[in-house]
C-alpha positions as CSV (number, residue, x, y, z in Angstrom):
1,M,7.2,-22.3,6.9
2,K,8.0,-18.8,5.8
3,L,5.4,-17.0,3.8
4,D,7.7,-14.3,2.4
5,R,5.3,-11.4,2.9
6,H,5.7,-8.0,4.4
7,V,4.2,-7.4,7.8
8,A,3.9,-4.4,10.2
9,I,4.9,-5.0,13.8
10,K,3.3,-3.0,16.6
11,I,5.2,-3.2,19.9
12,L,3.9,-2.3,23.3
13,P,6.3,0.3,24.6
14,S,8.6,-1.1,27.3
15,Q,7.4,1.3,30.0
16,F,4.0,-0.4,29.8
17,T,5.1,-4.0,29.9
18,E,5.1,-4.1,33.7
19,D,1.5,-2.6,33.8
20,L,-0.9,-5.6,33.6
21,A,-3.7,-3.3,32.6
22,Q,-1.7,-1.9,29.7
23,V,-0.7,-5.4,28.5
24,R,-4.3,-6.6,28.7
25,R,-5.5,-3.5,26.7
26,F,-2.8,-4.2,24.1
27,E,-4.0,-7.9,23.8
28,R,-7.6,-6.8,23.7
29,E,-6.8,-4.5,20.7
30,A,-5.3,-7.5,18.8
31,R,-8.2,-9.8,19.7
32,A,-10.8,-7.3,18.8
33,A,-9.3,-6.6,15.4
34,S,-8.5,-10.2,14.7
35,A,-12.1,-11.2,15.2
36,L,-13.1,-9.1,12.3
37,N,-12.9,-10.2,8.7
38,N,-13.6,-7.2,6.4
39,P,-11.6,-5.9,3.5
40,N,-11.6,-2.4,5.1
41,I,-10.2,-3.5,8.5
42,I,-6.5,-4.3,9.1
43,T,-5.7,-8.0,9.2
44,I,-4.0,-9.3,12.4
45,H,-1.6,-12.2,11.7
46,E,-0.2,-12.8,15.1
47,I,-0.2,-11.7,18.8
48,G,3.0,-12.6,20.5
49,Q,5.4,-12.2,23.3
50,E,9.2,-12.7,23.4
51,G,10.4,-12.2,26.9
52,D,9.1,-8.8,28.0
53,L,8.4,-7.8,24.4
54,H,4.7,-7.8,23.5
55,F,3.8,-7.4,19.8
56,I,1.1,-7.6,17.2
57,A,2.0,-8.6,13.6
58,T,-0.4,-7.2,11.0
59,E,-0.6,-6.9,7.3
60,F,1.6,-4.3,5.9
61,I,-0.5,-1.6,4.2
62,E,1.2,0.3,1.4
63,G,-0.2,3.8,1.2
64,R,-0.7,6.9,3.3
65,T,-2.8,7.8,6.3
66,L,-5.9,9.8,5.6
67,R,-4.2,12.7,7.5
68,E,-1.3,12.6,5.0
69,R,-3.7,12.7,2.1
70,L,-5.7,15.6,3.6
71,S,-2.5,17.6,4.2
72,E,-2.0,17.7,0.5
73,G,-5.2,19.7,0.0
74,A,-8.8,19.1,-0.7
75,L,-9.9,15.8,-2.1
76,P,-12.3,15.5,-4.9
77,V,-15.9,14.9,-3.7
78,N,-16.2,11.5,-5.3
79,E,-13.0,10.4,-3.4
80,V,-14.4,11.8,-0.1
81,I,-17.6,9.8,-0.6
82,D,-15.7,6.6,-1.4
83,I,-13.4,7.0,1.6
84,A,-16.3,7.7,3.9
85,R,-18.3,4.7,2.5
86,Q,-15.4,2.4,3.1
87,I,-14.8,3.7,6.7
88,A,-18.6,3.3,7.4
89,T,-18.5,-0.3,6.0
90,A,-15.6,-1.1,8.4
91,L,-17.3,0.5,11.4
92,S,-20.5,-1.3,10.5
93,A,-18.8,-4.7,10.4
94,A,-17.0,-4.0,13.7
95,H,-20.3,-2.9,15.3
96,A,-22.0,-6.1,14.0
97,A,-19.3,-8.1,15.8
98,G,-19.9,-6.1,19.0
99,I,-16.7,-4.0,18.7
100,I,-16.8,-0.2,18.9
101,H,-13.6,1.5,17.6
102,R,-14.1,4.8,19.4
103,D,-11.0,6.5,17.9
104,I,-11.7,7.0,14.3
105,K,-9.4,9.8,13.1
106,P,-7.4,10.4,9.9
107,E,-4.3,8.9,11.5
108,N,-6.2,5.6,12.0
109,V,-7.2,5.3,8.4
110,M,-4.9,4.2,5.6
111,V,-5.6,4.7,1.9
112,R,-3.8,2.4,-0.4
113,P,-2.6,3.5,-3.9
114,D,-5.5,1.5,-5.4
115,G,-8.0,3.5,-3.3
116,L,-8.8,0.7,-0.8
117,V,-9.3,2.1,2.7
118,K,-8.2,0.2,5.8
119,V,-9.2,1.1,9.4
120,L,-6.4,0.6,11.9
121,D,-5.7,0.7,15.6
122,F,-8.5,-1.0,17.5
123,R,-6.6,-0.4,20.8
124,S,-9.4,1.7,22.1
125,G,-12.1,-0.5,20.8
126,Q,-14.7,-1.7,23.2
127,T,-16.0,-5.2,23.1
128,D,-19.5,-4.7,24.3
129,R,-20.9,-8.2,23.9
130,A,-18.1,-9.7,26.2
131,G,-18.8,-7.0,28.8
132,V,-15.2,-5.8,28.5
133,G,-14.8,-2.1,27.8
134,C,-13.3,1.2,28.5
135,H,-14.1,4.8,27.9
136,C,-12.0,5.6,24.9
137,G,-12.0,7.9,22.0
138,S,-12.1,11.6,22.6
139,D,-14.3,13.2,25.2
140,A,-15.4,15.7,22.6
141,D,-16.9,12.9,20.5
142,G,-18.9,11.5,23.4
143,A,-19.9,15.0,24.5
144,D,-21.1,15.9,21.0
145,L,-23.2,12.7,20.8
146,A,-24.7,13.5,24.2
147,N,-25.5,17.0,23.1
148,R,-27.4,15.4,20.2
149,G,-29.3,13.2,22.6
150,R,-27.3,10.0,21.7
151,H,-25.3,7.7,23.9
152,A,-21.7,7.1,23.1
153,D,-22.2,3.5,21.9
154,G,-22.0,1.7,18.6
155,D,-25.4,2.9,17.4
156,G,-24.7,6.5,18.5
157,F,-21.3,6.5,16.7
158,L,-22.6,4.9,13.5
159,S,-25.6,7.3,13.5
160,F,-23.2,10.2,14.1
161,A,-21.3,9.1,11.1
162,G,-24.5,9.0,9.1
163,T,-24.8,5.3,8.6
164,S,-27.8,4.2,10.7
């Protein structure tokens, strides 16, 4: 049955399909995001493979990345607060499910025309409850947290974002 809806397809680049670690990381990204049910987190519709092609089908989000929005100039304070609140809500929901995104940046945040914010790209997420993880995100983020006496874990990142 066809649902006649737009989707976005993320494809694992062909140079990584022979690397089992890269394929597993790609699959972990999809599983991590698909385990979350939050209006501010991208919805995963399907994880698949056709021959050597590995893909993730997600909801199509009409809008622009936060980076694109910021490139147009300063945002009004009330919009900044609303965007930050929605990002924090998404991160809090992910953390409650044991998933640490670790790569929040303007390129991984979409803002729809109606103002709804969606957090994308959980490829670097760490699933801490399952014992599966990797050091991801930027080293500067972890170093900054360490300089503030915090560990680079979910609590540290949420506290760093001002939400704990």
